[in-house]
N, C-alpha and C positions, 0 to 999 in steps of 0.2 A: 333633770336627767340630761346627759350629754347626747346631743342629736347626731354627732359624727358616727356614733356606733349603729345608728339606724338610718343610714342613707338609703335611697332608693336604688340599690344595686340588685335587689333580689327580683330580678324580672322572671315572669313565668316562662316565657319562651326560651330564655337561656337556660333555666334549670331544666326544661324538658328536653332541649337539645343535648345538654350534658349527660343526662340519664339516658337518652337514646344512644349516644355515642358509647357510653359505657356498656349498655346492653349489647351493642353490635360487636364490640371488642370481645366481650365475654363469650358470644356466640361463635365468633371466629376462632377463638382459642379452643372452645369445646370441639368444634368441628374438626380443627386440625389435630386435636389429640385423638378424635375418633377415626380420622383418616390415617394417623400414624399407627394406631393400634390394628385397624384392619390390613394395612400393608404388612405390619409385622406378623399378623396371623397367616396371611396368605403365604408370605415368604417362609414361615416356619413349617406350613403344611408342604409346601414345595420342597423344602430341605428334608423333611422326613421322608417324603416319597422317593427323592433321589437317594436318600441314605438306604432305604430298603432295596431299591433297584440295584444299587452298587453291592449290597450285601449278597443279594441273589447271585449276581454275576460272579462275585468272588467265590462263592460256594461252588458254582458250576465249574469254574476254572481250577479250584483245588481238586475237585473230582477228576477233572481231566489230566491234571498233572500227576495225581496218585496213579491213575491208569498208565500214564506214560512211564513213570518210575519203575512200575512193576514190569512193564514190557522190556524196559532197558536193563533191569536186572536179570530177566530170564535170557536175553540175547547176548548180554556182556557179563558174564560171571568172571571171566579172566581178568578184566581190566577194572578192578574195584575203585582204584584212584581216579581213573578217568570218569567213571559214574559219578563220584562224589563232586568232582569239579564241574561235571555237567548239571548236577542238581543244583550246585550253587549259582550256576550262570542262569538256571531256568527258574528262579524263585519268582513267583508273581509279585509285582509291585504296583500294577495299575489295573484299574477295573476295564480299561479300553484296550486290553492287550490283543484283542482280535484284529485291530486295524493296524498292528506292528508292521513295519517294512521288512520285506524278506531279505533285501540286500544288506541291511544292518545286521540281522541275525547271521548271515554268511560271514560277514566281516569279523563278528565277535567269535564265531566258532573257529574261523581260520587263525585268529590270533592265539586262542587258548589251547590248541591241540597241535601235536606234531603230525608229520606226513604219514607215520606208520598206523595212525589211528583214523586216517581219513575215511576208510570204508565204513567204520561204525558211525562216524558223524554223518555220512551221507544217509545211512539208515534212519538215523534219528531224525534228520531233516525231513525225510520223506514222510515219516510218521507225524511229525509235527505239522507239516503242510497238509497232509490228509485230514488231520484233526481240525486245523484251522478252516479248511474248506467245509468240514461238516459243521462247525460252528456257524459259519456264514450262512450255510443252507438252512440251519435251524432258525437263525435270526430272520431270514427271509420267509420262512414257514410261519413264524410268529407275526411278522407284519401282515402276511395274508390273513392269519386267523383275526388280527385286530380290525383289518378292513372288513371282514365278514361280520364281526361283532358290531361294527359301526352301521353296517347295513340293517342288521337286526334291530338295533336301537332306533334307527330312523323309522323303521317300520312300526315298532312299538310306540314311538312318539306320535305317529300318525294315528294309530289306534287310540291312544290316550286323548288326542284332540277331538277325535270323533265322539269318544265317550267322556265328554267334559263333566257330566253331571256326577260321574263315579270318581271318587278321589284316587282309588287304587285300582290297578288292572286286574279284575277278577276273571273276565272272559277272554283274556289273552292266550296265546299259545301255551300248549301244556308242557313244552319241553324247556321254557324259560320262566324262571321265578323272579319274585321282586328283588331279592338279594343279588341275584345274578345281574339283573339290570342295573342296580345301584353300582355294583363292581365294574360293570362295562361302562357306565357313565364316568366313573372315576378314572378308569383307564383312558377313555377317550378324552377327557379333560386334561389329564396329565400328558397325553400325547400331543394334544392341540397346543398346550403351553410350550411343550419341548420344540414343536415345529415352528411356533411363532418365534421362540428364542433362536432357533437355527436360522430362521429367515432374517431376523434382525442382525445376526452376527454375519451372515453372508452379505446382506446389504451394506453393513458397516465396512466389511472388508472391501467390497467392490467400490464403495465410495473412497476408501483409503487409497486403493490402487489406482483408482482414476485421478484422484488429487495428485498422487505421486507422479502418475504418467503425464499429467498436465504440467506439473511443475517442472518435471525433467526435460519435457519437450520445450518449455519456455526457456529454462536455463541454457540447454544445448543449443536452442535458436539464437539466444543472445551471444553465447560463445562463438557460434559459427559465424554470426554477423561481425562479431569483433575480429575474429581471426581473418575473415574475408576482407574486412576494412584494412587491417594490418597488412595483409598480403598485397592488396591493391596499392597501399601506401609504398610498400617496399618495391613493388614492381614500377611505380611511378618514379620513385626515387632512383631505382636502377636505370630506368630509361633516361631520366634526367642526366644521371652521371655518364651514362654512355653517350648520350647526345653532346654533353660538355666535353668528354674526352675526345669524341671525333671532331667536334669544333676546334678543340685545342690542337689536335694533330694537323687539321687542315690549316689553322692559323699559323702553327709552327713551320709546316712546310711552305706556306706563302711567305712567311717572314724570312725563312732561310733563302728561298729564291729571290726575294727582293733585296736582301742583304747582299747575296752574291752579285746581283745586278748593280746595286749601289757601290759595292766594293770595286767592280769593274769600271763603273763610271767615275769613281773617285780616283782610281788610278790613271784613267785617261785624263781627267781634269787636272790631276797633279802634273802629269807629263806636259799637258798643254800650258799649265801655269808656268812651269820650269822653262819651257820654250819661249813663252811670252816675256818672262823675266829677262831671259837672255837677249830677246829682241829689244826689250825695253832698255836693257843696259847699253846695247849697241846703239839704239837710237839716241840715248842721252849723251853717249860719246860723240856721235855724229853731230847732234845739235850743238854741243859744246864746241866741237870743231868749226861748225857753221857760224856759231855766233862769233867765235874768234876771227874768222875770215870777214865777217860783216863789219866787226869792230875795225879791222885793218882797212877795209874798203872805205868805211866812213872817214877814217883819219886820212886816208889817201885823197878821198874826194875834198875833204876840207882843205888838205894841202894844195890840191889842184885849183880849188877855188881862190885860195889866197895867191897862188901863183898867177892865176888868170887876172886877178885884179891888179897885181903888181906890174905884170908884163904890159908894156906899152907898144911893143912891137906888133904891128898889124900883121906881118908875114907869118908869125908862128901861131896866130889865133886859130886858124882853120885847123891846124893839125891837133891843137889841144882840145878843140870842140869835138872833133871826132873821137879822140880817146875818151873824153868825159862822157860822150853819149854811149859809147861802147860799154864803158864802166857802169853807167846807170842801167843799161839794159841788163848787164850781168846781175846787178843788185836787185833789179826787179825779178829776175828768174829765180835768183836765190830766196828772196822774200816769199815768192809763190811756193817753192819747194818747202820752205819752213812751214808755211800755212798748211800744206798737204801733210807734212809730217806731224805738225801738231793735231790736226784732225784724226790721223791714224792713231796717234798716241792717245787721244781721247776715246776713240772707239775701243782700243785695246784695254784702256782703264775700265771702261764701262763693262766690257766682257769679263775682265778680272773681278770686278764688283759682283756681277751676276754669279760667277763661279764660286765666290766667296759665300754669297748668300745661299746658294744651292748647297754648298757644303755645310753651312751652319744648320740649315733646314734638315739636311740628312742627319747630322749629328743628333738634333733634337728628336727626330723620328726613331733613331736607334735607341735613345734613352727611353722614349715612350714604350717602344717594344720590350725593352728590358724590364720596365716597370710592369707592363702587362704580364709578362711571363711570371714575375714575382707574384702578381695578384692571382694568376691561374693556379699557381702551386698552392697559395693560401686557400683558394676555394676548394681545391682537391681535398686538402687536409680537413677543411670544414665539412665536407660531404662524407668523408670517411668517419669523422667523429659522430656526425648525425646517424650514419648506418650503425656504428657501434651502439649509440643511445637507443636507436629502434630495436635492435636485437635484445638489449637489455630490457626494454619495455615489453618486448614479446615473451621474454622469460618471466617478467613479473606478472604479465597477464596469465600465463600458465599456472603460476603459483596461486594467483587469485582464484583461478578456475577451480583448483583443487579445494582451496578454502571454502569457495562457494558450494562446492559439492558436499563438503561436510556440513556447512550451515543448512543446505537443503535437506539433507537427512534429518537434521535436528528439527527443522520447520515441518518436516512431514510428520514426525512423531508427535509434535506439538499440535499440528492440525487434526491428526487422528483423535488425540485426546479432546481437542476443542469440539470436534463433531460429536463425540460421544456425550460430552457435557451439554452441548446444545440440544441433542436429542431428549436427554433427561430434563432440560429446563423446558422443552416444548410440552412435554408430557405433564409436568408440573403446572405450567401455564394453562394448559387445557382443563385440567382438573380444577385450578383455582378459578378460571373463567366460569365453569359450571357453578362452582360454590358461590362466586360473586353474583351470578345471575339469580341464584336462590336467595342470597342475602339481600340483593336489591329489591326483589319482591316482598321479602319480609320487612325490609326497612320502608318500603312505600306504605305497606300496610300499617306499620306502627306509626309512620308520619301522619297517615290519614286519621288514625285513632287519636293521635295527640292533638291534631287539628280540630277534631270533633270535641274533644275535652276542653280545648281552649275556647272554642266557640260557646259551649255550654257555660263555661266559668265567666265569660264576658257577658253573657245574657243574664246570668244570675246577679252579676254585679250591677248591671244596669236596672235590672227589676228590683234590686234591693232598695228599701226605703231608708232615708237618713234616720239614725238613731240619735240619742241624747249626747252620746260621746261625740258624734260627728259635728253636732251643733256646738258643742263646748269647744272643739278644736277649731272650727271654721270661723273666720273673721265675720262680725256682725255687720259691718259696713258693706263689704263687696260680696259677701257669701260665695267667694270662690278660692281665695288664698287661706292658708292656714295661719293661726295666730303664732307670732314669733317676737312680738314687742310688747312690753309692759310700760305703763306710766307710773312713775314713782309717787307722784303726788296723791293719786287716787287708786293705784294698783289695778286699773282696768287694762285688759289685753286686747290688742288689734294686730293687724298685719302691718308689715313695715312699709309697704307701698301706700296704704291710706294715710299713714301718719306722715310720710314724707310730703304727700300732696297738700295736706293741711299746713304743714310747716312752710312750704313754698308759697301757699295763698295767704299766710299769716293769720290763718284761723286757728290759733293756739288754745283751744278749749277741748276738754274731753267730750267726745260725742254722747256719752251716756250720762255724765253728771254735770258737765259743764265747768269743771275746775280748771283753772288755767294751768299750763305747763310750758317748760322750755325744752330747748334741744338737749340740754344736760339730763332732763328727767326722763328721757326715752332710753330704756334699756333692752337688750335682746335677751332672749331665752330659747332654750331648745327643749322640745318634748320628745 
């Protein structure tokens, strides 16, 4: 036989766990089915009760409308067409017509009839309003009766609790029977269910309105913050531009005043330069004249020196010496005057250089002022462009606000749906938590039972004595492992571990019969 088919995969604990899981799943499914059936039953009962209530209300309303139609026919026999239109407009379509708004009725009447028939309409309206008030009074009276019946039921319940040994109320009040009590209980349960439903609806509406209010407050606060920040930015930009403009005006006025001063100074300097140029030209002419005279004097001095050397007469030497000394004095005075003139020329030249430098610096400053004016115009254009961009951004923010309002409305609707779904899920989770608690208790009980069965099974296995089949399967040498090897030489069976130890120790003889065997004679088999 092939041993792979009978591996030790069949663990008792695993089988028990699988069975317990299957049973738990079946119990859950059955309980879910029971809950669904109970819910269906309760909802069907509530639906039937509401159907009966609506039918009764419709019957009452039809009676009222029949009475109204008879009164209208008796009062308005002349205008039959108007009565037919009135009847068409007054056909009942809703069981809750008692709570119809009076303003909507007035609007419909005003659109359907002319001014000539206004008196008849006023009469019909008065009759309708009076009947509606009667219906409301009747409903309030019914509510009072229901409250009285609730009080009676509470009293009867107290009596029943006191008389716990008696299953039915036999010694109760004579004016109330058991059937009436059942009817009263049914009415009270129905009223309680309706009150709970109305409370839930009111709570859900309050939550919705509160969520909408909070979301609207958040949105409007964000929008207000954005608008305030944008306004602050615009105000800062406006102030910045105003300061820039004021600075520009001041700078322009200063520049104009400085330009005027510089123009005046430049004109003065130009006049001075022209005068200095004239003086310089005169000085050049005078210096040229003086140089010519100096040359003549030098020539004369040379000539006189030659003559003095040549003359040998001693009588004329004194006369010539005086003339020469006079001429030398004149030359010295002329040289001193030339030096003074050269110094004055240097001073005038330095002044001219200073005036030229100042003129050059003034020209550079004028160029800088012109460049600054160009830069100011560019800055103004940039600021105007920024203002336009900011106005466009404000318009975009307004559009985004409108889109956010639309998104907010959508989100409020989604939040309302989500809240209702969450409430339903919470109720389902509570029910399932109760079911899970019950199932956990049952599961623990079943686990304890399974553990008890498992312990009993192990005790039985331990207490069981080995049979012939066990001795046949277990190895004779170690009495622990199962037989899985056979010797071909003698066909005796042992476990693989015992035969391997004998082969390693070179004790290659059969333990039972002593026949020798080799490693090729060892063959495995499966039970």
